[in-house]
BALUMMI-276169 format. One record per residue: residue in one letter; x, y, z of N, C-alpha, C, O, CB in turn. Coordinates in steps of 0.001 Angstrom, whole numbers, padded with zeros to 6 digits, always signed. Glycine has a CB too. Layout:
<pts>
AXYZXYZXYZXYZXYZ ...
</pts>
This chain:
<pts>
M+010267+025334-021535+011433+026380-022274+012203+027071-021112+013349+027464-021332+010672+027721-023321 G+011785+027195-020210+012237+028309-019177+013158+026943-018796+014328+027320-018728+010926+029226-017840 G+013066+025616-018546+014032+024773-017945+015070+024397-018881+016150+023985-018459+013429+023608-017396 M+014773+024533-020403+015892+025030-021153+017169+025901-021220+018349+025667-021482+015477+025356-021739 F+016411+027073-020853+017006+028267-020818+018132+028171-019651+019294+028566-019563+015922+029377-020613 H+017194+027422-018745+018692+027068-017230+019455+026585-017139+020527+026784-016567+018722+026535-016155 F+018812+025349-018047+020183+023905-018550+021505+025073-018950+022519+025350-018308+019567+022523-020666 V+021021+025571-020222+022321+026033-021054+022976+027076-020336+024201+026976-020398+022007+026593-022527 R+022456+028270-019522+022854+029366-018568+023749+028345-017828+024917+028276-018212+021556+030214-017618 D+023302+027449-016696+024117+026810-016006+025083+025985-016769+025973+025635-015994+023442+026143-015169 F+025219+025667-017604+026079+024808-018450+027228+025909-018590+028275+025747-017964+025333+024222-019981 F+027059+026921-019327+028409+027606-019600+028767+028252-018257+029947+028525-018035+028343+028761-020846 R+027815+028514-017345+028162+029025-015952+029351+028112-015471+030496+028467-015189+026831+028940-014882 Y+028708+026630-015442+029728+025788-014623+031195+025522-015676+032274+025125-015237+028871+024128-014149 K+030954+025799-016904+032226+025760-017759+032941+026805-017322+034110+026593-017002+032052+025851-019272 K+032446+028020-017228+033401+029039-016652+034321+029005-015565+035486+029403-015544+032789+029933-016348 L+033294+028202-014201+033956+028120-013247+035174+027204-012941+035931+027245-011971+033179+028010-012575 T+035171+026130-014317+035870+025121-014350+036782+025138-015171+037356+024065-015354+035291+024222-014467 Q+037084+025935-015689+038108+026469-016808+039814+026328-016186+040750+025663-016630+037665+028333-017165 S+039740+027174-015088+040957+027225-014544+041600+026207-013170+042524+026379-012375+040938+028576-014237 M+040631+025147-013366+040479+024205-011994+041173+022566-012723+040699+021813-013573+038307+024066-011346 D+042186+022520-012098+042520+020731-012152+041280+019973-011447+041192+019772-010236+044140+020222-011125 Y+040366+019601-012399+039254+018731-011974+038777+017391-012520+038783+016967-013676+038273+019434-012064 G+038366+016840-011393+038069+015342-011729+036789+015125-012661+036715+013964-013064+037821+014519-010338 F+036037+015744-012983+034851+015547-013618+034800+016741-014886+034301+017858-014752+033618+015647-012463 P+035217+016396-015699+035275+017445-017202+034247+017578-017753+033764+016571-018270+036084+017049-018392 L+033665+018608-017833+032529+018883-018841+032313+019151-020338+032632+020123-021024+032083+019760-018461 R+031588+017843-020690+031741+017843-022347+029949+017818-022379+029072+017330-021666+032821+016125-023269 F+029993+018563-023516+028421+018688-023759+027766+017517-024317+026539+017443-024260+028088+019811-024717 S+028723+016236-025057+028099+015090-025590+027879+014233-024209+027348+013149-024449+029053+014331-026804 R+028083+014395-023195+027809+013796-022063+026653+014391-021315+026268+014041-020199+028933+013778-021325 S+026331+014993-021797+024614+016169-020900+024216+015370-020844+024383+014443-021636+023399+017422-021493 Y+023239+015373-019516+021920+014659-019402+021019+015649-018757+021055+015762-017532+021993+013283-018550 P+020268+016327-019420+019525+017472-019406+018225+016984-018592+017408+016096-018840+019258+018043-020918 C+018360+018070-017324+016925+017780-016734+016229+019149-016533+016761+020024-015850+016990+016947-015245 Y+015263+019287-017021+014881+020583-017468+013671+020898-016448+013150+022012-016414+014467+020606-019116 I+013267+019839-015628+012047+020047-015363+012071+020057-013751+011094+020607-013242+011147+019009-016074 D+013033+019537-012874+013176+019284-011472+012960+020512-010589+012152+020700-009680+014507+018726-011223 R+013933+021315-011124+013899+022794-010295+012195+023425-009896+012025+024368-009122+014760+024108-011497 Y+011144+022745-010541+009857+023271-010594+008981+022824-009527+008050+023375-008941+009287+022984-011805 E+009770+021157-009383+008844+020411-008709+009108+020632-006882+010005+021324-006399+009057+018777-009310 M+008081+019853-006108+008192+020020-004704+009243+019408-004137+009837+018543-004781+007132+019622-004072 A+009642+019745-002864+010473+018808-002580+010578+017100-002370+011568+016370-002421+010719+019284-001760 G+009477+016858-002175+008970+015759-002044+007515+015364-002674+006787+016314-002962+009035+015645-000815 S+006975+013890-002939+005569+014152-003193+004992+012941-002311+005666+012101-001715+005126+014147-004894 I+003272+013061-002374+002907+011883-001417+001780+011127-002399+000625+011502-002606+002214+012460+000271 P+002339+010160-002846+001367+009309-003477-000092+009207-003086-000134+008951-001883+001835+008122-003382 R-001234+009296-003574-002554+009720-003223-002989+008000-002044-003045+006821-002393-003713+010073-005092 H-003161+008509-000955-003856+007216-000247-002227+006799+000211-002020+006939+001416-004959+005850-001489 Y-001075+006314-000594-000515+005444-000291+000493+005460+000783+000732+004493+001506-000196+005113-001215 F+001253+006966+000871+001595+007954+001797+001366+007644+003368+002278+007221+004079+000840+009119+001404 W+000012+007905+003853-000238+007954+004939-000534+006636+004971+000355+006044+005584-001055+008877+005338 Q-001537+005778+004517-001570+004052+004469-000754+003525+005213-000897+002859+006238-001268+003366+003208 D+000699+004063+004284+001770+003117+004469+002423+002924+005744+002831+001914+006318+002706+003409+003646 L+002418+004245+006058+002988+004897+007467+001758+004356+008686+002207+003955+009759+003069+006974+007320 W+000518+004361+008518-000332+003693+009627+000118+002310+009566+000886+001926+010448-001977+003800+009429 G-000313+001370+008493+000306+000246+008810+001693-000384+009401+001730-001404+010090+000180-000095+007989 A+002767+000352+009036+003785-000079+009960+004057+000427+010882+005108-000021+011341+004721-000197+009617 K+003425+001550+011713+003781+001882+012898+002740+000885+013821+003033+000553+014970+003680+003519+013077 K+001585+000496+013197+000552-000761+013656+001549-001782+014095+001862-002080+015247-000526-001454+012336 V+001983-002256+012982+002608-003449+012982+003914-003529+014313+004220-004379+015149+003182-003599+011385 Y+004359-002338+013998+005566-001921+015397+005072-001835+016618+005752-002033+017625+006291-000468+015351 Q+003813-001524+016623+003192-001194+018088+002869-002613+018808+002920-002940+019994+001663-000225+017954 L+002465-003438+017457+001624-004593+018180+003050-005689+018486+002880-006796+018999+000119-005407+016927 G+004336-005211+018110+005480-006016+018786+005571-007197+017758+006271-008154+018087+005133-006556+020471 C+004919-007225+016522+004949-008545+015685+006905-009135+015364+007822-008332+015190+003949-008027+013889 S+006990-009946+015367+008813-010890+014943+008223-011374+013492+009147-011598+012709+009489-012852+016326 K+007147-011555+013028+006704-012649+011864+005182-011798+011420+004185-011989+012117+006414-014648+012634 H+005125-010908+010272+003944-010664+009632+003841-011202+008599+004882-011469+008000+003677-009561+009443 Y+002860-011474+008149+002098-011860+006909+001191-010618+006232+000496-009817+006857+001107-013106+007326 D+001346-010668+005115+000752-009457+004082+000215-010183+002596+000777-010963+001828+002191-008186+003668 I-001079-009569+002582-001441-010150+001000-001672-008828+000531-002296-007962+001144-002898-011308+000712 G-000914-008665-001057-001162-007910-001944-000710-006320-001728-000615-005498-002639-002465-008138-002137 S-000506-006125-000610+000140-004650-000734+001454-004109-001313+001877-004831-002216+000255-004227+000435 R+002099-003205-001085+003149-002163-001885+004551-002744-001331+004942-002341-000236+002923-000265-001432 L+005428-003817-002165+006583-003954-001856+007525-002585-001405+008215-002618-000386+007013-004638-002920 D+007483-001784-001999+008076-000507-002057+007476+000683-001113+007909+001835-001114+007994-000118-003457 G+006427+000210-000325+006028+001077+000567+005833+000691+002043+006662+000629+002951+004959+001537+000087 F+004130+000379+002031+004097-000615+003366+005498-002062+003994+006085-002257+005058+002558-001499+002945 I+005491-002691+002748+006173-003939+003244+007808-003224+003359+008250-003380+004497+005967-005462+001990 A+008596-002623+002601+009469-001806+002942+009894-000985+004431+011016-000748+004879+009189-001112+002116 H+008697-000699+004925+008893-000001+006013+008970-000816+007335+009615-000520+008341+007908+000938+006041 C+008035-002103+007087+008399-003032+008214+009665-004308+008365+009868-005176+009214+007166-003669+008359 L+010461-003857+006898+011390-004949+007068+012588-004893+007920+013187-005892+008319+011818-005257+005911 P+013015-003263+008267+013857-003309+009250+013692-003596+010700+014628-003370+011467+014299-002374+009170 F+012236-004220+011248+011934-004711+012300+011054-005606+012402+010495-005699+013495+011719-003984+012936 C+010633-006597+011233+010097-007496+011103+009977-008540+010393+009196-008165+009518+009565-007230+011150 E+010237-009638+010177+009867-010634+009050+008513-010917+008443+007649-011512+009087+010222-011805+009463 V+008342-010536+007333+007236-010150+006094+006878-011281+005416+007436-011181+004323+007770-009140+004947 T+006125-012519+005462+006135-013220+004508+004595-012475+003820+003547-012201+004404+006279-014881+004962 M+004984-012303+002371+004211-011498+001059+003491-012682+000544+004022-013733+000184+005308-010719-000278 L+002303-012422+000544+001259-013263-000922+000735-012540-001789-000073-011632-001593-000093-014053-000589 D+001235-012962-002941+000562-011925-004001+000247-013151-005579+000885-014185-005778+002061-010249-004421 I-000706-012692-006330-001227-013899-007287-000191-013426-008184-000152-014234-009112-002978-013992-007930 R+000665-012510-008361+001994-012055-009349+003114-012613-008915+003371-012832-007732+002350-010515-009415 P+003757-012840-009777+005229-013681-009395+006373-012551-008853+006419-011435-009371+005964-014559-011001 L+007454-013020-007567+008365-011967-007282+009528-012464-007274+009647-013361-006440+008166-011289-006147 N+010526-012218-007930+011816-012869-008321+012874-011962-007785+014009-011967-008261+011974-013085-009918 V+012424-010973-006535+013920-010741-006266+014283-010858-004914+013501-010660-003984+014372-009423-006693 P+015694-011241-004775+015710-011703-003035+015735-010309-001978+016332-009232-001998+017406-012734-002637 I+014960-010822-001259+015191-009608-000114+015367-010252+001218+014871-011307+001615+013854-008508+000027 S+016022-009575+001726+016481-010055+003110+015617-009717+004174+015377-008560+004521+017780-009529+003472 G+015009-011050+004847+013475-010566+005813+012317-010846+005422+011311-010737+006122+013181-009138+005995 L+012355-011352+003918+011185-011385+003175+010891-012855+002367+011628-013395+001542+011300-010186+002194 S+009843-013230+002769+009330-014390+002141+008271-014314+001247+007357-013507+001412+008980-015210+003007 F+008317-015085+000317+006962-014704-000732+006400-016166-001117+007145-017096-001427+007475-013737-002400 I+004825-016264-001052+004355-017350-001744+003347-016419-002814+002706-015408-002527+003581-018582-000666 Q+003431-017052-004003+002700-016563-004901+001339-017321-004942+001445-018455-005409+003429-016571-006101 A-000065-016911-004515-001167-017483-004478-002289-016617-004684-002489-015429-004433-001236-018121-003417 N-003014-017592-005242-004772-016626-005536-005029-016590-004284-004799-017628-003663-006342-017424-006487 C-005656-015237-003419-006091-015318-002381-007244-015457-001847-007548-015579-000660-005775-014727-002062 M-008093-015427-003094-009212-015588-002572-009302-016997-002533-010406-017484-002777-010225-014916-003206 N-008408-017705-002289-008090-019594-001882-006893-019857-001631-006108-019952-002574-008342-020762-003056 M-006415-020055-000194-005489-020073+000248-005238-021501+001128-004853-021420+002294-005455-018901+000790 P-005488-022822+000481-005484-024142+001031-003976-024106+001888-003976-024564+003030-005626-025394-000281 Q-002631-023522+001280-001414-023815+002080-001614-022953+003104-000572-022951+003760-000039-023629+001404 I-002418-022212+003589-002229-021400+004908-003207-022386+005813-004269-022831+005377-002778-019554+004814 P-002828-022589+006791-003715-023628+007851-004662-022605+008614-004331-021449+008881-002614-024581+009143 D-005866-023176+008926-006627-022244+009755-006047-021814+011147-005464-022634+011856-007922-022845+009978 G-006248-020307+011577-005840-020018+012924-004226-019788+012948-003481-019906+013921-006303-021240+013894 S-003944-019483+011821-002192-020049+012085-001538-018759+011648-000440-018923+011114-001497-021615+010940 I-002018-017355+011767-001085-016376+011604-001867-015670+012411-003069-015758+012664-000661-015837+010245 A-000573-014572+012986-001309-013638+014291-001173-012339+013796-001565-011376+014454-000545-013700+015931 S-000641-012221+012674-000597-010579+012316-000501-010465+010541+000400-010924+009839+001050-009734+013160 L-001708-009716+010096-001935-010046+008767-002285-008582+008296-002901-007989+009182-003100-011233+008528 S-002031-007660+006922-002391-007119+006466-002935-007192+005280-002931-008352+004866-001907-006669+006662 C-003396-006446+004569-003842-006378+003335-004596-004789+003214-005508-004313+003890-004824-007708+003083 F-003797-004189+002037-003701-002779+001996-003967-002065+000226-003104-001835-000621-002065-002471+002672 H-005167-001903+000157-005842-001520-001273-005409-002371-002368-004735-002056-003349-005507-000051-001730 A-006055-003853-001948-005733-004848-002702-007173-005659-002970-007396-006115-004091-004571-005657-001999 V-007921-005779-002124-009189-006734-002009-009900-005695-003013-010830-006248-003600-010013-007049-000236 E-009739-004435-003353-010614-003897-004331-010647-004347-005396-011655-004151-006075-010502-002824-004550 H-009784-004950-005809-009351-005620-007287-009853-007028-007068-010125-007525-008162-007534-005617-007693 F-010065-007805-006128-010068-009422-006256-011319-009470-007325-012255-008671-007308-010398-010407-004572 G-011148-010654-008345-012204-011104-009154-012382-010247-010232-013190-010507-011124-013395-011244-008457 L-011568-009064-010223-011947-008358-011639-011178-008505-012723-011443-007920-013774-012011-007004-011574 G-009892-009497-012546-009259-009747-013903-008241-009025-013991-007440-009319-014878-010033-009507-015040 R-008012-008123-013307-006862-006757-013704-005779-007386-013505-004947-007222-014398-006809-005257-012755 Y-005367-008289-012351-003752-008652-012499-003717-010197-012393-003037-010905-011649-002699-007921-011194 G-004687-010552-013394-004596-011989-013867-005270-013225-012758-004928-014403-012656-002911-012263-014104 D-006248-012534-012065-007197-013089-011062-007935-013948-011904-007700-013907-013112-008112-012043-010273 P-008895-014812-011406-009795-015300-012038-011353-014189-012022-011867-013943-010931-009867-016760-011379 V-011726-013834-012814-012952-013103-012964-014014-013714-011551-014368-014881-011387-013622-013459-014701 D-014233-012934-010972-015481-013684-009633-016064-012516-009040-015368-011804-008316-014703-014719-008090 P-017204-012256-009254-017839-011073-008817-017915-010963-007240-018343-009905-006779-019219-011026-009434 E-017481-012110-006261-017431-012597-005002-016173-012471-004671-015736-012913-003608-017896-013855-004828 G-015378-011788-005636-013845-012334-005279-013448-011412-003613-012679-011758-002715-012467-011737-006927 H-014058-010554-003690-013604-009657-002120-013947-010218-001509-013172-010657-000659-013992-008369-001589 T-015714-010726-001475-015560-011565+000042-014976-012850+000130-014406-013148+001180-016882-011855+000686 K-015030-013719-000871-014330-014869-000724-012573-014427-000228-011964-015219+000491-014512-015710-002265 A-012080-013471-000571-010647-013214+000186-010700-012817+001830-009875-013108+002697-009875-011887-000613 I-011586-012278+001919-012053-011672+003596-012301-012696+004364-011909-012789+005527-013456-010740+003766 S-013222-013845+003534-013389-014833+004237-012388-015647+004441-012495-016409+005401-014241-015385+003871 E-011188-015707+003629-010381-016494+004147-009165-015906+004887-008206-016610+005204-010062-017278+003206 M-009249-014503+005168-008226-013910+005929-008801-014251+007261-008073-014686+008152-007946-012341+005646 K-010166-014057+007442-010902-014163+008431-010793-015696+009320-010919-015919+010524-012207-013839+007847 R-010403-016929+007756-010159-018119+008260-008802-018425+008805-008616-019353+009593-010466-018949+007354 I-007915-017683+008401-006355-018268+008871-005744-016981+009607-004539-016728+009619-005194-018795+007362 I-006627-016284+010155-006495-015564+011438-006384-016110+012546-007389-016785+012769-007353-014859+011656 S-005515-016159+013510-005691-016618+014827-006595-015989+016026-006612-014762+016126-004500-016647+015232 A-007168-016591+016722-008130-016110+017852-007011-014871+018620-005836-015104+018904-008681-017675+019088 N-007650-013694+018824-007090-012618+019226-005619-012040+018398-004688-011418+018909-006912-012933+020637 G-005773-012467+017002-005196-012064+015939-005719-010916+015260-006902-010819+014935-005138-013008+015194 D-004588-009786+014977-005012-008822+014438-004817-008513+012741-003723-008730+012220-004502-007960+015235 I-005752-008091+012094-005573-007675+010885-005571-006352+010426-006338-005547+010955-006292-008201+010309 L-004730-005966+009408-005018-004365+009012-005555-004399+007798-005139-005284+007051-003751-003358+008938 F-006488-003563+007342-006707-003586+006209-007257-002418+005671-007894-001604+006339-007312-004526+006012 S-007042-002330+004574-007456-001008+003599-008385-001046+002193-008214-001985+001415-006084-000426+003082 V-009164-000219+001955-009878-000362+000901-010387+000939+000463-010645+001674+001416-010843-001277+001123 P-010676+001595-001034-011434+002709-001259-012697+002601-000623-013487+001658-000644-011581+002953-002598 V-012786+003848+000024-014156+003859+000275-014716+005267+000186-014086+006317+000067-014426+003256+001585 G-016068+005072+000270-017330+006228-000147-018404+005402-000556-018728+004301-000113-016990+007373-001492 I-018996+006184-001606-020465+006007-002179-019921+004589-002857-018979+004398-003627-021189+007435-003408 Q-020845+003705-002295-020287+001996-002857-020688+001852-004459-021753+002210-004963-021301+000452-001863 R-019820+001376-004975-019857+001334-006325-018619+000121-006682-017740-000397-005993-019603+002947-006955 L-019094-000046-008275-017997-000806-009159-017443+000146-010316-018198+000934-010885-018677-002207-009888 E-016152+000042-010624-015767+000708-011348-014613-000072-012045-013401+000082-011892-015574+001838-010760 F-015389-001086-012975-014807-002032-013943-014101-002048-014509-014632-001610-015529-015161-002353-014571 N-012494-002349-014906-012067-003208-014236-011143-002800-013088-010194-003404-012587-011591-003991-015040 G-011466-002084-012922-010293-001096-012098-010260-001399-010673-009262-001992-010264-010610+000588-012175 H-011149-001103-009873-011166-001418-008626-012949-000896-008258-013717-000206-008927-009765-000587-007785 R-013151-001654-006763-014491-001419-006055-014047-000131-004885-012982+000104-004313-015121-003079-005219 I-015208+000452-004851-015116+001330-003704-016341+000914-002872-017393+000611-003435-015106+002917-004105 F-016217+000900-001624-016951+000234-000489-017371+001255+000452-016581+002137+000786-016101-000820+000247 D-018798+001194+000998-019384+001729+001994-018261+001267+003051-017785+000137+002939-020923+001269+002181 P-017838+002122+004063-017010+001561+005310-018047+000490+005919-017604-000645+006094-016559+002868+006544 M-019471+000767+006278-019889+000109+006908-020052-001594+006573-020078-002538+007362-020791+000796+007094 T-020131-001573+005342-019932-002687+004021-018822-003833+004865-019184-004867+005427-018988-001747+002227 I-017339-003288+004757-016793-003900+005394-016082-004204+006562-015010-004776+006761-016564-003977+004968 I-017102-003581+007444-017027-003958+009073-018099-005095+009159-017964-005867+010108-017466-002537+010237 G-019206-005322+008253-020179-006369+008303-019438-007488+007587-019751-008640+007888-021603-005975+007632 L-018695-007328+006870-017881-008575+006325-017194-009273+007243-017173-010499+007350-016902-008252+005350 F-016429-008197+008145-015643-009053+009068-016247-009090+010674-015789-008581+011697-014089-008459+009042 D-017306-009801+010474-018365-010189+011355-017608-011214+012571-016851-012009+012015-019628-010995+010395 G-017627-011331+013655-016585-012169+014501-015644-011296+015256-015108-011568+016330-015702-013123+013582 F-015483-009949+014380-013857-009485+014866-014811-008055+015737-015983-007687+015656-012248-008901+013059 D-013949-007696+016316-013972-006090+016883-013367-005298+015973-012436-005718+015284-013200-005793+018275 L-013860-004016+015879-012936-002890+015271-012444-001909+016218-013163-001070+016760-013646-002098+014208 V-010839-002076+016454-009604-001449+017345-009870-000220+016264-010669+000526+016830-007725-002397+017454 E-009681+000099+015488-009582+001414+014999-009954+001785+013574-009315+001296+012642-008338+001771+015186 F-010941+002613+013364-010921+003040+011937-010431+004383+011713-010871+005293+012415-012235+002962+011353 S-009402+004656+010640-009149+005792+010268-009241+006098+008494-009412+005172+007702-007848+005990+010910 V-009137+007122+008189-009364+007426+006714-008761+008550+006188-008356+009541+006795-010692+007579+006415 I-008729+008248+004704-007827+009705+004035-008948+010019+003383-009559+009117+002810-006279+009583+002891 D-009383+011232+003352-010512+011814+002790-010034+012201+001138-008950+011983+000598-010978+013180+003782 D-011349+012894+000541-011372+012987-000711-010296+014165-001227-009917+014338-002385-012798+013195-001069 E-009902+014946-000001-008464+016049-000203-007339+015221+000076-006264+015783-000132-008337+017489+000949 D-007275+014047+000486-005992+013572+001050-005567+013690+002394-004510+013142+002707-005081+014105+000438 Y-006299+014394+003347-006000+014561+004495-006232+013544+005279-007369+013091+005148-006462+015496+004877 F-005396+012881+006249-005637+011758+007333-006505+012279+008110-006605+013497+008253-004467+011278+008169 H-007482+011144+008905-008317+011700+009982-007859+010128+010776-007898+009038+010206-010284+012192+009548 Q-007506+010321+011962-007196+009242+012739-008439+009023+013861-008946+009882+014583-005741+009512+013395 S-008754+007611+013768-009809+007439+014889-011130+007839+014724-011707+008387+015662-009449+008090+015993 V-011712+007636+013621-012814+008444+013698-014084+007586+013468-013954+006388+013720-012684+009571+012717 A-015372+008041+013000-016726+007326+013062-016739+006802+011319-016974+007635+010444-018234+008580+013632 P-016459+005351+010980-016826+004907+009729-018186+005597+009202-018253+005837+007997-016938+003402+009802 E-019075+005868+009883-020515+006100+009292-020392+007801+008820-021059+008465+008026-021921+005750+010655 S-019317+008120+009627-019168+010010+008618-018686+009654+007121-018946+010246+006074-017486+011429+009417 F-017943+008565+007332-017566+008678+005474-018164+007777+004513-017499+007272+003609-015990+008372+005096 R-019236+007589+004657-019891+006793+003765-020321+007650+002491-020631+007026+001476-021068+006140+004473 N-020345+008564+002486-020728+009817+000933-019395+010342+000216-019285+010891-000881-021617+011612+001529 I-018481+010034+001098-017511+010482+000410-017591+009963-000730-018556+009224-000926-016410+010341+000908 N-016353+010241-002124-015947+010145-003306-015421+008672-003584-015905+007609-003972-015002+011183-003507 Y-014104+009184-003163-012868+008521-003205-011795+008295-002207-010602+008479-002446-012356+009012-004019 G-012418+007769-000757-011035+007717+000011-010574+006680+000484-010953+005719-000186-010949+008423+001013 C-009814+006343+001475-009375+005095+001808-009411+004949+003312-008838+005778+004019-008040+004856+001247 G-010148+003794+003887-010569+003557+004714-009162+002713+005252-008353+002160+004507-011900+003070+004492 L-009111+002761+006528-008143+001866+007259-008540+001371+008511-008445+001939+009599-006937+002501+007483 F-008958+000341+008275-009422-000455+009456-008442-001624+010169-007785-002380+009453-010689-001141+008972 H-008394-001718+011769-007604-002382+012421-008916-003281+013120-009817-002870+013850-006518-001452+013336 F-008675-004545+012644-009661-005613+013053-009048-006597+014091-007921-007003+013811-010140-006431+011777 C-009540-006987+015100-008889-007889+015950-009955-009159+016415-011037-008900+016943-008329-007009+017223 K-009526-010491+016161-010368-011543+015903-010844-012127+017456-010103-012388+018403-009549-012657+014923 R-012225-012230+017384-012530-012576+019257-012417-013773+019200-012604-014438+018182-014081-012239+020117 Q-011997-014332+020625-012259-015661+021283-013350-016424+020614-014408-015876+020304-012630-015483+022747 G-013098-017720+020380-014353-018772+019382-014760-018156+018457-015985-018207+018354-015772-019264+020014 N-014008-017299+017359-014609-017160+016398-013165-018105+015031-013413-018182+013828-015092-015282+016377 
</pts>
């Protein structure tokens, strides 16, 4: 109700101020576009997990000096958009993408099995807030209880020696919430990336606070955080 009151008050105030003006924007009630709630909102919003995650990831890609980066399933309107001003990106997703964007290539693929990507052919790869969904059917992917492990195995296969993987999933008390997502013990993820060095672990906690370069074992018992992992593939793996 308060928003409606302010709209009506401002409408007539605006009308009074423009009555004697030769003005290029005539006021007509029939063309009104009432916005009642904007005045009560904050100056900006921070989507849970994604704001800090996407900034962390894009900064990493920039610091790595990549001219070509590959991504699996991350947000086009977040992390990938952040990277495009300084880096070409190839995006892989099981869903189609029909929007042409400069600097962005797209491959529609089931990322639990990517035979079209040769072994050791990619130096820089990311996958943010995606693997927790693989194999649950939520996005039209085949139902597979091992979907997350198959996807990680494929990432490990296609990354080159000394290549970097930037990775995130929900972390905390390990469980499945079908068919929304899995939540992982951060130590589970580290174990799945055998043959890789953990360069950095950062986390967004239950209160949406960002903690950089922390011990993963300290966040095993949170409820629904977001673990940010930077892995580097060891020579000979």
